[in-house]
Each structure stands twice: as structure tokens, then as C-alpha cells.
C-alpha positions as CSV (number, residue, x, y, z in Angstrom):
1,M,75.1,-14.4,9.9
2,E,75.7,-17.3,7.9
3,A,72.8,-19.4,8.2
4,E,70.7,-16.8,7.0
5,A,72.9,-16.4,4.2
6,R,72.6,-20.1,3.3
7,G,68.5,-19.2,3.7
8,Q,68.0,-21.1,7.3
9,G,65.7,-18.9,8.2
10,E,63.3,-19.5,4.8
11,A,64.2,-23.2,5.0
12,I,62.2,-23.1,8.6
13,A,59.6,-20.9,7.7
14,Q,58.8,-22.9,4.8
15,N,59.0,-26.5,7.4
16,L,56.6,-24.4,9.7
17,A,54.1,-23.5,6.7
18,Q,54.4,-27.4,5.4
19,M,54.0,-29.0,8.7
20,S,51.0,-27.0,10.0
21,R,48.8,-27.3,7.0
22,L,49.8,-31.4,6.4
23,R,46.5,-33.4,6.6
24,T,48.0,-36.8,7.8
25,P,48.9,-37.5,11.4
26,V,52.5,-36.4,12.7
27,C,53.9,-37.2,15.5
28,A,57.4,-35.5,16.5
29,V,59.9,-37.6,18.5
30,I,62.7,-35.4,20.3
31,T,65.3,-37.7,20.8
32,G,68.2,-35.6,22.5
33,E,68.7,-32.0,22.2
34,G,66.3,-30.2,21.0
35,S,66.8,-26.3,20.4
36,S,66.6,-23.4,18.0
37,G,64.3,-22.6,14.7
38,G,64.4,-26.0,13.2
39,A,63.5,-27.7,16.6
40,L,60.8,-25.7,16.9
41,A,59.6,-26.1,13.3
42,L,60.0,-30.1,14.0
43,G,57.6,-29.8,16.8
44,V,54.6,-28.6,14.5
45,A,52.9,-32.0,15.6
46,D,49.8,-33.5,16.6
47,R,51.4,-35.6,19.1
48,V,55.2,-34.7,20.7
49,L,56.8,-37.8,22.1
50,M,60.2,-37.1,23.9
51,L,63.1,-39.2,25.2
52,E,63.4,-38.9,29.3
53,H,66.7,-37.2,28.8
54,A,66.3,-35.5,26.0
55,F,66.0,-31.3,26.1
56,F,63.7,-29.1,24.0
57,S,64.2,-25.4,23.8
58,V,64.0,-22.0,21.5
59,V,67.8,-21.4,22.2
60,S,70.3,-23.4,23.4
61,P,71.5,-23.1,27.1
62,E,75.2,-21.5,25.9
63,G,72.7,-18.9,23.5
64,F,70.6,-17.9,26.7
65,A,73.3,-17.7,29.1
66,S,75.2,-15.2,26.3
67,I,72.4,-13.2,25.9
68,L,71.3,-12.6,29.3
69,W,74.9,-13.2,31.2
70,K,77.3,-12.4,28.2
71,D,79.2,-15.4,29.9
72,A,78.5,-18.7,27.6
73,S,79.8,-20.9,30.2
74,R,77.2,-20.2,32.8
75,R,75.1,-22.8,31.0
76,A,74.5,-24.9,33.7
77,Q,72.8,-21.9,35.3
78,A,70.8,-21.3,32.3
79,C,69.6,-24.9,32.0
80,E,68.1,-24.6,35.9
81,L,66.3,-21.5,34.4
82,M,64.8,-22.1,31.4
83,R,63.2,-25.6,32.2
84,L,63.9,-27.6,29.2
85,T,63.7,-30.8,30.2
86,A,61.1,-33.6,29.0
87,R,59.2,-33.2,32.6
88,D,58.9,-29.3,32.0
89,M,57.3,-30.1,28.6
90,L,55.1,-32.3,29.5
91,A,54.0,-30.3,31.9
92,F,53.7,-27.0,29.9
93,G,51.8,-29.0,27.7
94,I,54.4,-29.5,24.6
95,A,55.6,-32.7,25.1
96,D,52.4,-35.1,24.4
97,E,54.3,-38.4,26.4
98,I,57.7,-39.4,28.0
99,V,59.6,-42.2,26.8
100,P,61.5,-43.8,29.3
101,E,65.2,-44.3,28.4
102,P,66.6,-47.9,29.4
103,R,69.2,-47.2,32.7
104,G,72.3,-45.2,31.7
105,G,70.9,-43.9,28.1
106,A,68.8,-44.8,25.3
107,Q,72.5,-46.2,23.9
108,R,72.6,-48.9,26.5
109,D,69.9,-50.8,25.5
110,P,68.6,-49.5,22.1
111,H,66.3,-52.8,21.4
112,A,64.3,-51.8,24.8
113,L,64.6,-47.9,23.7
114,Y,62.7,-48.9,20.7
115,A,60.2,-51.4,22.1
116,A,59.4,-47.9,24.5
117,L,59.1,-45.5,21.2
118,D,57.3,-48.5,19.6
119,D,54.4,-48.3,22.3
120,A,54.3,-44.9,22.2
121,L,54.2,-44.2,18.7
122,C,50.9,-46.9,18.5
123,R,49.2,-45.0,21.3
124,A,49.6,-41.5,19.8
125,L,48.5,-42.8,16.0
126,S,45.7,-44.7,17.8
127,A,44.8,-40.8,19.5
128,L,44.5,-39.5,16.2
129,E,42.2,-41.7,14.3
130,G,39.1,-40.3,13.7
131,Q,39.3,-37.0,12.7
132,N,39.4,-35.9,9.3
133,G,42.7,-33.8,7.5
134,Q,41.2,-30.4,7.8
135,E,40.1,-31.1,11.6
136,R,43.4,-32.2,12.7
137,A,45.6,-29.7,11.0
138,A,43.3,-26.5,12.2
139,Q,44.2,-28.7,16.0
140,R,47.8,-29.0,15.8
141,C,47.8,-24.8,14.5
142,A,46.0,-24.2,17.2
143,R,48.3,-26.7,19.8
144,Y,51.9,-24.8,18.4
145,R,49.9,-21.4,18.6
146,R,49.1,-22.3,22.6
147,M,52.7,-23.0,23.6
148,G,54.1,-20.3,25.5
149,L,50.8,-19.3,27.1
């Protein structure tokens, strides 16, 4: 209720509209936990990269457990059902590439992560070269509409 009173829903809707119309290449990088409408709005991209240990969903695991079982403490069980890992998102066609993280997580060796992310972003942007802006925006919208099918 508080988020809506502050205009969160309107901001997400405006972001969805603006991102879908951009004619420049858009690459999204999911680095940790991306859930709810704001995360989905930022996922309106030509290419979506996910760090190996990141997750992405329409609702947090706690929110899912609260809705399904009326018990947020069943978060772990919700995670199993939700299929929200980077591998899941790649299989669903939501993510385009998984960026490997250093052993122990990104925070253990940020420079190794930055190098892997730089390589992935270069590949993603290279794949988008040669498209005109109108084609790119149309393909981005079509991609977003296919999510969840």
C-alpha cells in the first residue's frame, strides 16, 4: 500500500513503456536478487545476462510462500518450486547468458567478475550490431511478450 501511495506502480509502468521504445541496444545484467515488478521492468532488454548465483522472479520467495501457504518461513520450499535460478532463466529463454562468478561468489574476486562481465557484454552488444532502432525495439517488445509462454 505504501509503495503504491508513493507511485511505484506508475513508475514501473512508465519504465516498461520507455524501455520498450528505446532504439539503442539495451543489455540488462542481473547481479543478485531480482524480483517483483521493478525487476521485471528492468528486464525489458535486448539481451539479459545473469550472474551465476543470481535469481529473477515476479515475486520474492517469501511473498510466494505467503501467498501459497500463508507462511513466509517456507521460503526454501518456495525457491524449489519457483525455478528462479540463472540456469532456469536460461532454459526459459529469459536470460541469454550466465556470467560465471569466481569461486565463493562475486565479492571474493571482483576483478575476475568484471573481466567475465566485460566479455559477456561485448558479446551481447556485438550480436546487436547491424539492427536498426525500429527493428530492435520491435524485437525487444516481442521478446518480452514471449516471457512465460
